[in-house]
N, CA, C and O atoms as a GROMACS GRO file, in nm:
protein
  572
    1MET      N    1  -1.271   2.206   0.713
    1MET     CA    2  -1.298   2.065   0.694
    1MET      C    3  -1.263   1.991   0.821
    1MET      O    4  -1.155   2.011   0.878
    2THR      N    5  -1.352   1.904   0.867
    2THR     CA    6  -1.326   1.826   0.986
    2THR      C    7  -1.309   1.680   0.948
    2THR      O    8  -1.370   1.630   0.854
    3ASP      N    9  -1.225   1.613   1.023
    3ASP     CA   10  -1.205   1.469   1.002
    3ASP      C   11  -1.324   1.394   1.059
    3ASP      O   12  -1.381   1.435   1.160
    4ALA      N   13  -1.359   1.285   0.994
    4ALA     CA   14  -1.465   1.200   1.046
    4ALA      C   15  -1.417   1.138   1.177
    4ALA      O   16  -1.298   1.110   1.192
    5PRO      N   17  -1.507   1.115   1.270
    5PRO     CA   18  -1.466   1.052   1.396
    5PRO      C   19  -1.416   0.909   1.369
    5PRO      O   20  -1.459   0.843   1.275
    6TYR      N   21  -1.326   0.866   1.454
    6TYR     CA   22  -1.270   0.731   1.443
    6TYR      C   23  -1.378   0.628   1.475
    6TYR      O   24  -1.446   0.637   1.577
    7ASP      N   25  -1.392   0.530   1.388
    7ASP     CA   26  -1.488   0.421   1.408
    7ASP      C   27  -1.410   0.292   1.434
    7ASP      O   28  -1.360   0.231   1.339
    8PRO      N   29  -1.399   0.250   1.560
    8PRO     CA   30  -1.322   0.128   1.588
    8PRO      C   31  -1.375   0.005   1.516
    8PRO      O   32  -1.297  -0.087   1.488
    9ARG      N   33  -1.504   0.000   1.486
    9ARG     CA   34  -1.558  -0.117   1.415
    9ARG      C   35  -1.498  -0.131   1.275
    9ARG      O   36  -1.492  -0.242   1.222
   10SER      N   37  -1.455  -0.021   1.214
   10SER     CA   38  -1.391  -0.030   1.083
   10SER      C   39  -1.260  -0.106   1.092
   10SER      O   40  -1.230  -0.188   1.004
   11LEU      N   41  -1.182  -0.081   1.196
   11LEU     CA   42  -1.058  -0.155   1.215
   11LEU      C   43  -1.088  -0.302   1.242
   11LEU      O   44  -1.020  -0.390   1.189
   12ILE      N   45  -1.189  -0.330   1.323
   12ILE     CA   46  -1.227  -0.469   1.351
   12ILE      C   47  -1.268  -0.539   1.221
   12ILE      O   48  -1.230  -0.654   1.198
   13ALA      N   49  -1.344  -0.470   1.136
   13ALA     CA   50  -1.389  -0.528   1.010
   13ALA      C   51  -1.272  -0.555   0.915
   13ALA      O   52  -1.275  -0.650   0.837
   14ASP      N   53  -1.169  -0.471   0.922
   14ASP     CA   54  -1.054  -0.484   0.832
   14ASP      C   55  -0.946  -0.577   0.885
   14ASP      O   56  -0.850  -0.607   0.814
   15SER      N   57  -0.960  -0.623   1.008
   15SER     CA   58  -0.856  -0.704   1.073
   15SER      C   59  -0.898  -0.849   1.084
   15SER      O   60  -1.017  -0.880   1.098
   16THR      N   61  -0.801  -0.937   1.078
   16THR     CA   62  -0.829  -1.078   1.104
   16THR      C   63  -0.748  -1.128   1.223
   16THR      O   64  -0.782  -1.230   1.282
   17LEU      N   65  -0.641  -1.057   1.259
   17LEU     CA   66  -0.557  -1.099   1.371
   17LEU      C   67  -0.585  -1.012   1.492
   17LEU      O   68  -0.590  -0.890   1.483
   18GLY      N   69  -0.603  -1.077   1.605
   18GLY     CA   70  -0.629  -1.004   1.728
   18GLY      C   71  -0.576  -1.081   1.847
   18GLY      O   72  -0.520  -1.190   1.834
   19ILE      N   73  -0.594  -1.021   1.963
   19ILE     CA   74  -0.557  -1.084   2.090
   19ILE      C   75  -0.685  -1.100   2.171
   19ILE      O   76  -0.753  -1.003   2.204
   20LEU      N   77  -0.717  -1.226   2.202
   20LEU     CA   78  -0.834  -1.259   2.281
   20LEU      C   79  -0.796  -1.263   2.428
   20LEU      O   80  -0.699  -1.329   2.466
   21ALA      N   81  -0.871  -1.191   2.510
   21ALA     CA   82  -0.851  -1.194   2.655
   21ALA      C   83  -0.968  -1.268   2.718
   21ALA      O   84  -1.084  -1.230   2.701
   22THR      N   85  -0.935  -1.374   2.791
   22THR     CA   86  -1.033  -1.448   2.870
   22THR      C   87  -0.990  -1.439   3.016
   22THR      O   88  -0.882  -1.388   3.047
   23ILE      N   89  -1.075  -1.488   3.104
   23ILE     CA   90  -1.048  -1.475   3.248
   23ILE      C   91  -1.012  -1.612   3.305
   23ILE      O   92  -1.092  -1.706   3.301
   24LYS      N   93  -0.891  -1.621   3.359
   24LYS     CA   94  -0.846  -1.745   3.422
   24LYS      C   95  -0.918  -1.765   3.555
   24LYS      O   96  -0.980  -1.672   3.607
   25SER      N   97  -0.910  -1.885   3.609
   25SER     CA   98  -0.979  -1.916   3.735
   25SER      C   99  -0.928  -1.832   3.851
   25SER      O  100  -0.999  -1.813   3.950
   26ASP      N  101  -0.804  -1.781   3.841
   26ASP     CA  102  -0.752  -1.695   3.948
   26ASP      C  103  -0.788  -1.548   3.927
   26ASP      O  104  -0.745  -1.463   4.005
   27GLY      N  105  -0.865  -1.518   3.822
   27GLY     CA  106  -0.910  -1.382   3.796
   27GLY      C  107  -0.820  -1.302   3.706
   27GLY      O  108  -0.858  -1.193   3.662
   28LEU      N  109  -0.701  -1.351   3.677
   28LEU     CA  110  -0.609  -1.280   3.587
   28LEU      C  111  -0.647  -1.305   3.442
   28LEU      O  112  -0.710  -1.406   3.411
   29PRO      N  113  -0.609  -1.214   3.353
   29PRO     CA  114  -0.640  -1.237   3.211
   29PRO      C  115  -0.547  -1.342   3.150
   29PRO      O  116  -0.431  -1.355   3.188
   30GLN      N  117  -0.601  -1.414   3.055
   30GLN     CA  118  -0.522  -1.506   2.974
   30GLN      C  119  -0.533  -1.456   2.832
   30GLN      O  120  -0.644  -1.440   2.781
   31MET      N  121  -0.421  -1.431   2.768
   31MET     CA  122  -0.418  -1.370   2.635
   31MET      C  123  -0.380  -1.475   2.531
   31MET      O  124  -0.289  -1.556   2.552
   32SER      N  125  -0.452  -1.474   2.418
   32SER     CA  126  -0.426  -1.568   2.310
   32SER      C  127  -0.434  -1.496   2.176
   32SER      O  128  -0.530  -1.424   2.150
   33PRO      N  129  -0.333  -1.514   2.090
   33PRO     CA  130  -0.347  -1.462   1.954
   33PRO      C  131  -0.451  -1.546   1.880
   33PRO      O  132  -0.453  -1.668   1.892
   34ILE      N  133  -0.537  -1.480   1.804
   34ILE     CA  134  -0.645  -1.550   1.734
   34ILE      C  135  -0.664  -1.493   1.594
   34ILE      O  136  -0.620  -1.381   1.564
   35THR      N  137  -0.730  -1.571   1.510
   35THR     CA  138  -0.777  -1.525   1.380
   35THR      C  139  -0.927  -1.505   1.394
   35THR      O  140  -0.999  -1.598   1.432
   36ALA      N  141  -0.974  -1.386   1.364
   36ALA     CA  142  -1.114  -1.350   1.386
   36ALA      C  143  -1.182  -1.314   1.254
   36ALA      O  144  -1.118  -1.267   1.160
   37VAL      N  145  -1.312  -1.337   1.252
   37VAL     CA  146  -1.397  -1.294   1.141
   37VAL      C  147  -1.509  -1.212   1.201
   37VAL      O  148  -1.581  -1.260   1.289
   38TYR      N  149  -1.525  -1.089   1.154
   38TYR     CA  150  -1.627  -0.998   1.206
   38TYR      C  151  -1.747  -0.997   1.113
   38TYR      O  152  -1.734  -0.974   0.993
   39ASP      N  153  -1.864  -1.021   1.169
   39ASP     CA  154  -1.991  -1.010   1.098
   39ASP      C  155  -2.052  -0.877   1.140
   39ASP      O  156  -2.118  -0.867   1.243
   40ARG      N  157  -2.029  -0.774   1.059
   40ARG     CA  158  -2.072  -0.639   1.096
   40ARG      C  159  -2.224  -0.630   1.108
   40ARG      O  160  -2.275  -0.562   1.197
   41ALA      N  161  -2.296  -0.698   1.020
   41ALA     CA  162  -2.443  -0.691   1.024
   41ALA      C  163  -2.498  -0.746   1.156
   41ALA      O  164  -2.594  -0.691   1.210
   42ALA      N  165  -2.438  -0.851   1.207
   42ALA     CA  166  -2.483  -0.911   1.333
   42ALA      C  167  -2.409  -0.853   1.453
   42ALA      O  168  -2.447  -0.879   1.567
   43ASP      N  169  -2.303  -0.775   1.429
   43ASP     CA  170  -2.214  -0.721   1.533
   43ASP      C  171  -2.161  -0.834   1.621
   43ASP      O  172  -2.171  -0.831   1.744
   44GLN      N  173  -2.105  -0.935   1.552
   44GLN     CA  174  -2.048  -1.051   1.619
   44GLN      C  175  -1.909  -1.080   1.562
   44GLN      O  176  -1.882  -1.057   1.444
   45ILE      N  177  -1.823  -1.130   1.649
   45ILE     CA  178  -1.690  -1.172   1.608
   45ILE      C  179  -1.682  -1.323   1.630
   45ILE      O  180  -1.718  -1.374   1.736
   46HIS      N  181  -1.635  -1.393   1.527
   46HIS     CA  182  -1.626  -1.538   1.530
   46HIS      C  183  -1.480  -1.582   1.531
   46HIS      O  184  -1.396  -1.524   1.461
   47VAL      N  185  -1.451  -1.684   1.610
   47VAL     CA  186  -1.317  -1.740   1.618
   47VAL      C  187  -1.331  -1.892   1.626
   47VAL      O  188  -1.412  -1.944   1.703
   48SER      N  189  -1.253  -1.961   1.544
   48SER     CA  190  -1.247  -2.107   1.554
   48SER      C  191  -1.135  -2.142   1.651
   48SER      O  192  -1.022  -2.094   1.637
   49MET      N  193  -1.168  -2.226   1.749
   49MET     CA  194  -1.068  -2.267   1.849
   49MET      C  195  -1.081  -2.416   1.873
   49MET      O  196  -1.170  -2.481   1.820
   50THR      N  197  -0.991  -2.470   1.954
   50THR     CA  198  -0.987  -2.613   1.980
   50THR      C  199  -1.032  -2.643   2.122
   50THR      O  200  -0.994  -2.574   2.216
   51GLU      N  201  -1.113  -2.747   2.137
   51GLU     CA  202  -1.153  -2.793   2.269
   51GLU      C  203  -1.028  -2.836   2.346
   51GLU      O  204  -0.936  -2.895   2.290
   52GLY      N  205  -1.027  -2.805   2.475
   52GLY     CA  206  -0.915  -2.844   2.559
   52GLY      C  207  -0.809  -2.738   2.579
   52GLY      O  208  -0.721  -2.754   2.663
   53ARG      N  209  -0.815  -2.630   2.505
   53ARG     CA  210  -0.720  -2.520   2.521
   53ARG      C  211  -0.764  -2.431   2.636
   53ARG      O  212  -0.880  -2.431   2.676
   54ALA      N  213  -0.668  -2.354   2.689
   54ALA     CA  214  -0.697  -2.268   2.804
   54ALA      C  215  -0.810  -2.170   2.773
   54ALA      O  216  -0.900  -2.152   2.855
   55LYS      N  217  -0.806  -2.107   2.657
   55LYS     CA  218  -0.910  -2.007   2.626
   55LYS      C  219  -1.048  -2.069   2.622
   55LYS      O  220  -1.146  -2.008   2.665
   56THR      N  221  -1.057  -2.192   2.568
   56THR     CA  222  -1.186  -2.258   2.561
   56THR      C  223  -1.236  -2.293   2.702
   56THR      O  224  -1.353  -2.271   2.734
   57ALA      N  225  -1.148  -2.347   2.784
   57ALA     CA  226  -1.186  -2.380   2.923
   57ALA      C  227  -1.226  -2.254   2.999
   57ALA      O  228  -1.325  -2.256   3.073
   58ASN      N  229  -1.151  -2.146   2.982
   58ASN     CA  230  -1.185  -2.020   3.050
   58ASN      C  231  -1.323  -1.972   3.010
   58ASN      O  232  -1.401  -1.929   3.094
   59LEU      N  233  -1.354  -1.979   2.880
   59LEU     CA  234  -1.483  -1.930   2.831
   59LEU      C  235  -1.598  -2.021   2.873
   59LEU      O  236  -1.711  -1.974   2.889
   60ARG      N  237  -1.573  -2.148   2.890
   60ARG     CA  238  -1.678  -2.237   2.939
   60ARG      C  239  -1.711  -2.203   3.085
   60ARG      O  240  -1.825  -2.219   3.128
   61ARG      N  241  -1.612  -2.157   3.160
   61ARG     CA  242  -1.633  -2.122   3.300
   61ARG      C  243  -1.690  -1.981   3.314
   61ARG      O  244  -1.778  -1.957   3.397
   62ASP      N  245  -1.641  -1.888   3.232
   62ASP     CA  246  -1.682  -1.747   3.239
   62ASP      C  247  -1.686  -1.694   3.096
   62ASP      O  248  -1.580  -1.674   3.036
   63PRO      N  249  -1.804  -1.671   3.039
   63PRO     CA  250  -1.815  -1.637   2.897
   63PRO      C  251  -1.782  -1.492   2.860
   63PRO      O  252  -1.802  -1.452   2.746
   64ARG      N  253  -1.732  -1.414   2.954
   64ARG     CA  254  -1.694  -1.276   2.921
   64ARG      C  255  -1.558  -1.275   2.853
   64ARG      O  256  -1.467  -1.348   2.893
   65ALA      N  257  -1.545  -1.189   2.749
   65ALA     CA  258  -1.419  -1.182   2.676
   65ALA      C  259  -1.402  -1.046   2.612
   65ALA      O  260  -1.497  -0.968   2.598
   66ALA      N  261  -1.278  -1.019   2.572
   66ALA     CA  262  -1.245  -0.899   2.495
   66ALA      C  263  -1.145  -0.940   2.388
   66ALA      O  264  -1.063  -1.029   2.408
   67ILE      N  265  -1.153  -0.872   2.273
   67ILE     CA  266  -1.057  -0.894   2.166
   67ILE      C  267  -1.001  -0.758   2.125
   67ILE      O  268  -1.076  -0.664   2.099
   68GLU      N  269  -0.869  -0.749   2.122
   68GLU     CA  270  -0.801  -0.625   2.084
   68GLU      C  271  -0.742  -0.643   1.945
   68GLU      O  272  -0.679  -0.745   1.915
   69PHE      N  273  -0.762  -0.542   1.860
   69PHE     CA  274  -0.708  -0.539   1.725
   69PHE      C  275  -0.618  -0.416   1.712
   69PHE      O  276  -0.651  -0.309   1.765
   70THR      N  277  -0.508  -0.430   1.641
   70THR     CA  278  -0.416  -0.318   1.620
   70THR      C  279  -0.392  -0.304   1.471
   70THR      O  280  -0.377  -0.404   1.400
   71SER      N  281  -0.388  -0.180   1.422
   71SER     CA  282  -0.360  -0.157   1.281
   71SER      C  283  -0.218  -0.201   1.248
   71SER      O  284  -0.134  -0.209   1.338
   72PRO      N  285  -0.189  -0.230   1.121
   72PRO     CA  286  -0.055  -0.274   1.083
   72PRO      C  287   0.056  -0.175   1.122
   72PRO      O  288   0.168  -0.217   1.152
   73ASP      N  289   0.025  -0.045   1.122
   73ASP     CA  290   0.128   0.053   1.158
   73ASP      C  291   0.136   0.077   1.309
   73ASP      O  292   0.224   0.149   1.356
   74GLY      N  293   0.044   0.017   1.386
   74GLY     CA  294   0.046   0.030   1.530
   74GLY      C  295  -0.012   0.159   1.585
   74GLY      O  296  -0.009   0.182   1.706
   75TYR      N  297  -0.066   0.244   1.499
   75TYR     CA  298  -0.116   0.374   1.544
   75TYR      C  299  -0.266   0.379   1.568
   75TYR      O  300  -0.319   0.481   1.612
   76SER      N  301  -0.336   0.270   1.540
   76SER     CA  302  -0.479   0.262   1.569
   76SER      C  303  -0.507   0.129   1.637
   76SER      O  304  -0.441   0.028   1.609
   77TRP      N  305  -0.604   0.130   1.725
   77TRP     CA  306  -0.644   0.007   1.793
   77TRP      C  307  -0.792   0.011   1.821
   77TRP      O  308  -0.854   0.117   1.826
   78ALA      N  309  -0.848  -0.108   1.841
   78ALA     CA  310  -0.989  -0.121   1.874
   78ALA      C  311  -1.006  -0.243   1.963
   78ALA      O  312  -0.943  -0.347   1.940
   79THR      N  313  -1.090  -0.231   2.063
   79THR     CA  314  -1.120  -0.342   2.152
   79THR      C  315  -1.270  -0.365   2.150
   79THR      O  316  -1.349  -0.272   2.166
   80ALA      N  317  -1.308  -0.491   2.132
   80ALA     CA  318  -1.448  -0.532   2.138
   80ALA      C  319  -1.466  -0.620   2.262
   80ALA      O  320  -1.387  -0.710   2.287
   81GLU      N  321  -1.570  -0.590   2.338
   81GLU     CA  322  -1.602  -0.668   2.457
   81GLU      C  323  -1.740  -0.729   2.442
   81GLU      O  324  -1.825  -0.677   2.369
   82GLY      N  325  -1.762  -0.840   2.511
   82GLY     CA  326  -1.894  -0.899   2.508
   82GLY      C  327  -1.897  -1.036   2.572
   82GLY      O  328  -1.802  -1.079   2.638
   83THR      N  329  -2.008  -1.101   2.550
   83THR     CA  330  -2.031  -1.234   2.602
   83THR      C  331  -2.022  -1.334   2.486
   83THR      O  332  -2.067  -1.308   2.375
   84VAL      N  333  -1.965  -1.448   2.518
   84VAL     CA  334  -1.934  -1.549   2.418
   84VAL      C  335  -2.031  -1.667   2.426
   84VAL      O  336  -2.074  -1.707   2.535
   85THR      N  337  -2.063  -1.721   2.311
   85THR     CA  338  -2.130  -1.850   2.298
   85THR      C  339  -2.034  -1.945   2.230
   85THR      O  340  -1.970  -1.908   2.131
   86LEU      N  341  -2.023  -2.067   2.282
   86LEU     CA  342  -1.938  -2.169   2.221
   86LEU      C  343  -2.026  -2.276   2.157
   86LEU      O  344  -2.122  -2.322   2.219
   87THR      N  345  -1.993  -2.314   2.034
   87THR     CA  346  -2.066  -2.417   1.962
   87THR      C  347  -1.970  -2.529   1.927
   87THR      O  348  -1.873  -2.508   1.854
   88GLY      N  349  -1.996  -2.648   1.979
   88GLY     CA  350  -1.912  -2.764   1.953
   88GLY      C  351  -1.828  -2.796   2.074
   88GLY      O  352  -1.837  -2.730   2.177
   89PRO      N  353  -1.745  -2.898   2.062
   89PRO     CA  354  -1.719  -2.980   1.944
   89PRO      C  355  -1.827  -3.088   1.925
   89PRO      O  356  -1.922  -3.099   2.003
   90THR      N  357  -1.809  -3.165   1.818
   90THR     CA  358  -1.903  -3.271   1.786
   90THR      C  359  -1.828  -3.386   1.721
   90THR      O  360  -1.713  -3.372   1.679
   91THR      N  361  -1.895  -3.499   1.712
   91THR     CA  362  -1.841  -3.614   1.639
   91THR      C  363  -1.911  -3.632   1.505
   91THR      O  364  -1.878  -3.722   1.428
   92ASP      N  365  -2.009  -3.545   1.477
   92ASP     CA  366  -2.090  -3.557   1.355
   92ASP      C  367  -2.046  -3.450   1.253
   92ASP      O  368  -2.073  -3.331   1.274
   93PRO      N  369  -1.979  -3.490   1.145
   93PRO     CA  370  -1.935  -3.392   1.046
   93PRO      C  371  -2.050  -3.320   0.975
   93PRO      O  372  -2.029  -3.215   0.914
   94ASP      N  373  -2.170  -3.375   0.984
   94ASP     CA  374  -2.286  -3.312   0.920
   94ASP      C  375  -2.380  -3.247   1.020
   94ASP      O  376  -2.492  -3.210   0.986
   95GLY      N  377  -2.335  -3.234   1.146
   95GLY     CA  378  -2.417  -3.176   1.250
   95GLY      C  379  -2.417  -3.024   1.248
   95GLY      O  380  -2.338  -2.962   1.177
   96PRO      N  381  -2.504  -2.964   1.327
   96PRO     CA  382  -2.516  -2.818   1.331
   96PRO      C  383  -2.389  -2.748   1.382
   96PRO      O  384  -2.363  -2.633   1.347
   97GLU      N  385  -2.311  -2.817   1.465
   97GLU     CA  386  -2.186  -2.756   1.515
   97GLU      C  387  -2.088  -2.732   1.400
   97GLU      O  388  -2.025  -2.626   1.392
   98VAL      N  389  -2.075  -2.831   1.312
   98VAL     CA  390  -1.985  -2.815   1.196
   98VAL      C  391  -2.048  -2.722   1.093
   98VAL      O  392  -1.976  -2.649   1.025
   99ASP      N  393  -2.180  -2.724   1.080
   99ASP     CA  394  -2.246  -2.627   0.991
   99ASP      C  395  -2.210  -2.484   1.031
   99ASP      O  396  -2.188  -2.399   0.945
  100ALA      N  397  -2.204  -2.458   1.162
  100ALA     CA  398  -2.167  -2.324   1.210
  100ALA      C  399  -2.023  -2.290   1.171
  100ALA      O  400  -1.994  -2.176   1.136
  101LEU      N  401  -1.934  -2.388   1.177
  101LEU     CA  402  -1.794  -2.365   1.135
  101LEU      C  403  -1.784  -2.343   0.984
  101LEU      O  404  -1.699  -2.267   0.938
  102VAL      N  405  -1.870  -2.409   0.908
  102VAL     CA  406  -1.874  -2.386   0.763
  102VAL      C  407  -1.915  -2.242   0.735
  102VAL      O  408  -1.855  -2.176   0.651
  103GLU      N  409  -2.017  -2.194   0.805
  103GLU     CA  410  -2.061  -2.055   0.785
  103GLU      C  411  -1.953  -1.956   0.826
  103GLU      O  412  -1.934  -1.853   0.760
  104TYR      N  413  -1.882  -1.986   0.933
  104TYR     CA  414  -1.766  -1.904   0.975
  104TYR      C  415  -1.664  -1.897   0.863
  104TYR      O  416  -1.616  -1.788   0.829
  105TYR      N  417  -1.629  -2.012   0.805
  105TYR     CA  418  -1.531  -2.016   0.697
  105TYR      C  419  -1.580  -1.934   0.577
  105TYR      O  420  -1.504  -1.855   0.520
  106ARG      N  421  -1.704  -1.954   0.540
  106ARG     CA  422  -1.759  -1.880   0.425
  106ARG      C  423  -1.756  -1.729   0.449
  106ARG      O  424  -1.724  -1.653   0.358
  107LEU      N  425  -1.788  -1.686   0.569
  107LEU     CA  426  -1.788  -1.543   0.602
  107LEU      C  427  -1.647  -1.485   0.590
  107LEU      O  428  -1.630  -1.372   0.545
  108GLY      N  429  -1.547  -1.563   0.631
  108GLY     CA  430  -1.411  -1.512   0.630
  108GLY      C  431  -1.333  -1.536   0.503
  108GLY      O  432  -1.247  -1.456   0.467
  109ALA      N  433  -1.361  -1.647   0.434
  109ALA     CA  434  -1.275  -1.684   0.321
  109ALA      C  435  -1.349  -1.727   0.196
  109ALA      O  436  -1.286  -1.750   0.093
  110GLY      N  437  -1.480  -1.738   0.201
  110GLY     CA  438  -1.554  -1.782   0.083
  110GLY      C  439  -1.572  -1.932   0.081
  110GLY      O  440  -1.585  -1.996   0.185
  111GLU      N  441  -1.572  -1.987  -0.037
  111GLU     CA  442  -1.596  -2.131  -0.053
  111GLU      C  443  -1.467  -2.211  -0.035
  111GLU      O  444  -1.360  -2.170  -0.080
  112HIS      N  445  -1.480  -2.324   0.030
  112HIS     CA  446  -1.368  -2.417   0.050
  112HIS      C  447  -1.362  -2.512  -0.070
  112HIS      O  448  -1.467  -2.549  -0.123
  113PRO      N  449  -1.244  -2.553  -0.112
  113PRO     CA  450  -1.238  -2.644  -0.228
  113PRO      C  451  -1.289  -2.786  -0.199
  113PRO      O  452  -1.322  -2.858  -0.293
  114ASP      N  453  -1.296  -2.826  -0.072
  114ASP     CA  454  -1.342  -2.961  -0.038
  114ASP      C  455  -1.412  -2.958   0.098
  114ASP      O  456  -1.350  -2.974   0.202
  115TRP      N  457  -1.544  -2.937   0.093
  115TRP     CA  458  -1.619  -2.924   0.217
  115TRP      C  459  -1.621  -3.053   0.299
  115TRP      O  460  -1.623  -3.047   0.422
  116ASP      N  461  -1.620  -3.168   0.235
  116ASP     CA  462  -1.616  -3.294   0.310
  116ASP      C  463  -1.487  -3.304   0.391
  116ASP      O  464  -1.489  -3.343   0.507
  117GLU      N  465  -1.376  -3.268   0.328
  117GLU     CA  466  -1.247  -3.270   0.399
  117GLU      C  467  -1.249  -3.169   0.515
  117GLU      O  468  -1.206  -3.202   0.626
  118TYR      N  469  -1.297  -3.048   0.489
  118TYR     CA  470  -1.306  -2.946   0.594
  118TYR      C  471  -1.387  -2.997   0.713
  118TYR      O  472  -1.345  -2.984   0.828
  119ARG      N  473  -1.503  -3.055   0.685
  119ARG     CA  474  -1.590  -3.106   0.791
  119ARG      C  475  -1.520  -3.216   0.872
  119ARG      O  476  -1.531  -3.219   0.995
  120ALA      N  477  -1.449  -3.304   0.805
  120ALA     CA  478  -1.377  -3.411   0.874
  120ALA      C  479  -1.267  -3.355   0.964
  120ALA      O  480  -1.247  -3.404   1.075
  121VAL      N  481  -1.197  -3.255   0.917
  121VAL     CA  482  -1.091  -3.193   0.996
  121VAL      C  483  -1.150  -3.122   1.118
  121VAL      O  484  -1.091  -3.127   1.226
  122MET      N  485  -1.263  -3.056   1.103
  122MET     CA  486  -1.325  -2.987   1.217
  122MET      C  487  -1.360  -3.086   1.328
  122MET      O  488  -1.346  -3.055   1.446
  123VAL      N  489  -1.407  -3.204   1.291
  123VAL     CA  490  -1.440  -3.308   1.389
  123VAL      C  491  -1.311  -3.364   1.450
  123VAL      O  492  -1.300  -3.375   1.572
  124ALA      N  493  -1.215  -3.399   1.366
  124ALA     CA  494  -1.089  -3.459   1.413
  124ALA      C  495  -1.013  -3.365   1.506
  124ALA      O  496  -0.953  -3.409   1.605
  125ASP      N  497  -1.015  -3.236   1.475
  125ASP     CA  498  -0.944  -3.137   1.556
  125ASP      C  499  -1.022  -3.092   1.679
  125ASP      O  500  -0.972  -3.016   1.761
  126ARG      N  501  -1.147  -3.140   1.691
  126ARG     CA  502  -1.235  -3.100   1.802
  126ARG      C  503  -1.254  -2.948   1.806
  126ARG      O  504  -1.239  -2.884   1.910
  127ARG      N  505  -1.286  -2.892   1.689
  127ARG     CA  506  -1.300  -2.748   1.676
  127ARG      C  507  -1.429  -2.699   1.741
  127ARG      O  508  -1.532  -2.767   1.742
  128VAL      N  509  -1.419  -2.578   1.794
  128VAL     CA  510  -1.529  -2.509   1.861
  128VAL      C  511  -1.540  -2.371   1.798
  128VAL      O  512  -1.438  -2.304   1.777
  129LEU      N  513  -1.661  -2.328   1.768
  129LEU     CA  514  -1.681  -2.192   1.717
  129LEU      C  515  -1.718  -2.101   1.833
  129LEU      O  516  -1.817  -2.123   1.903
  130MET      N  517  -1.636  -1.998   1.853
  130MET     CA  518  -1.664  -1.895   1.952
  130MET      C  519  -1.734  -1.780   1.880
  130MET      O  520  -1.686  -1.732   1.777
  131THR      N  521  -1.846  -1.737   1.934
  131THR     CA  522  -1.917  -1.620   1.881
  131THR      C  523  -1.927  -1.518   1.993
  131THR      O  524  -1.991  -1.542   2.095
  132LEU      N  525  -1.863  -1.404   1.972
  132LEU     CA  526  -1.868  -1.295   2.070
  132LEU      C  527  -1.974  -1.195   2.024
  132LEU      O  528  -1.961  -1.134   1.918
  133ASP      N  529  -2.078  -1.179   2.105
  133ASP     CA  530  -2.179  -1.074   2.080
  133ASP      C  531  -2.121  -0.944   2.134
  133ASP      O  532  -2.107  -0.928   2.255
  134VAL      N  533  -2.089  -0.853   2.046
  134VAL     CA  534  -2.023  -0.728   2.085
  134VAL      C  535  -2.121  -0.641   2.162
  134VAL      O  536  -2.228  -0.607   2.112
  135THR      N  537  -2.083  -0.605   2.284
  135THR     CA  538  -2.166  -0.516   2.367
  135THR      C  539  -2.101  -0.381   2.387
  135THR      O  540  -2.169  -0.284   2.420
  136HIS      N  541  -1.969  -0.372   2.368
  136HIS     CA  542  -1.899  -0.246   2.388
  136HIS      C  543  -1.774  -0.246   2.299
  136HIS      O  544  -1.700  -0.345   2.294
  137VAL      N  545  -1.751  -0.136   2.230
  137VAL     CA  546  -1.633  -0.118   2.146
  137VAL      C  547  -1.570   0.016   2.178
  137VAL      O  548  -1.639   0.116   2.195
  138TYR      N  549  -1.437   0.016   2.187
  138TYR     CA  550  -1.365   0.141   2.207
  138TYR      C  551  -1.230   0.130   2.140
  138TYR      O  552  -1.183   0.021   2.109
  139GLY      N  553  -1.168   0.242   2.117
  139GLY     CA  554  -1.038   0.244   2.053
  139GLY      C  555  -0.995   0.386   2.023
  139GLY      O  556  -1.061   0.483   2.062
  140ALA      N  557  -0.884   0.397   1.956
  140ALA     CA  558  -0.830   0.528   1.922
  140ALA      C  559  -0.739   0.517   1.802
  140ALA      O  560  -0.690   0.410   1.768
  141THR      N  561  -0.717   0.629   1.739
  141THR     CA  562  -0.617   0.638   1.634
  141THR      C  563  -0.525   0.754   1.671
  141THR      O  564  -0.571   0.862   1.709
  142LEU      N  565  -0.396   0.731   1.660
  142LEU     CA  566  -0.299   0.832   1.699
  142LEU      C  567  -0.250   0.914   1.580
  142LEU      O  568  -0.172   1.007   1.598
  143ARG      N  569  -0.295   0.881   1.462
  143ARG     CA  570  -0.258   0.958   1.342
  143ARG      C  571  -0.379   0.986   1.259
  143ARG      O  572  -0.368   1.049   1.154
   0.00000   0.00000   0.00000
C-alpha cells in the first residue's frame, strides 16, 4: 500500500490563517498574518485588508505575493504564489467593491446576520479585497 502524494492545496483549503509575503520598496519581504479564504474551483485566495497598510501599499506597487500556511501541528506546510488584484476601497456601500467583499464573506463564513451593517463597516474601514490568482503551489508534510 502506498500513501497518496501530499497535496498542498488541501492544506490551503483547510486553513484560514496564513502569512502573506509582499515586496517592500527596498526589495525585502514584508510579512503579515492574514485570514484567508480559498476558492478551490477558481484557484484563488481572498484576503480582506485595509487601505493604507504596508501590505496594501506594497501590492499596489508590485502585485506579486506569496502566502504560507502551516498545519496546526507544524508538520505540514503549503505556499501559494501568484499575482494579486486589489478591489476597493469605495465610498459606496452598494458598489461592486463591497459586493466583492460580500462574496468573500459568504465563501468563508456563509450569510451575515446584517448585510447593511457589514456593508457600512466595509466602507468605514476602507476595506480592500485582495485576490491572489494562484500560479504556483508547493509544500511538504513531515509526517
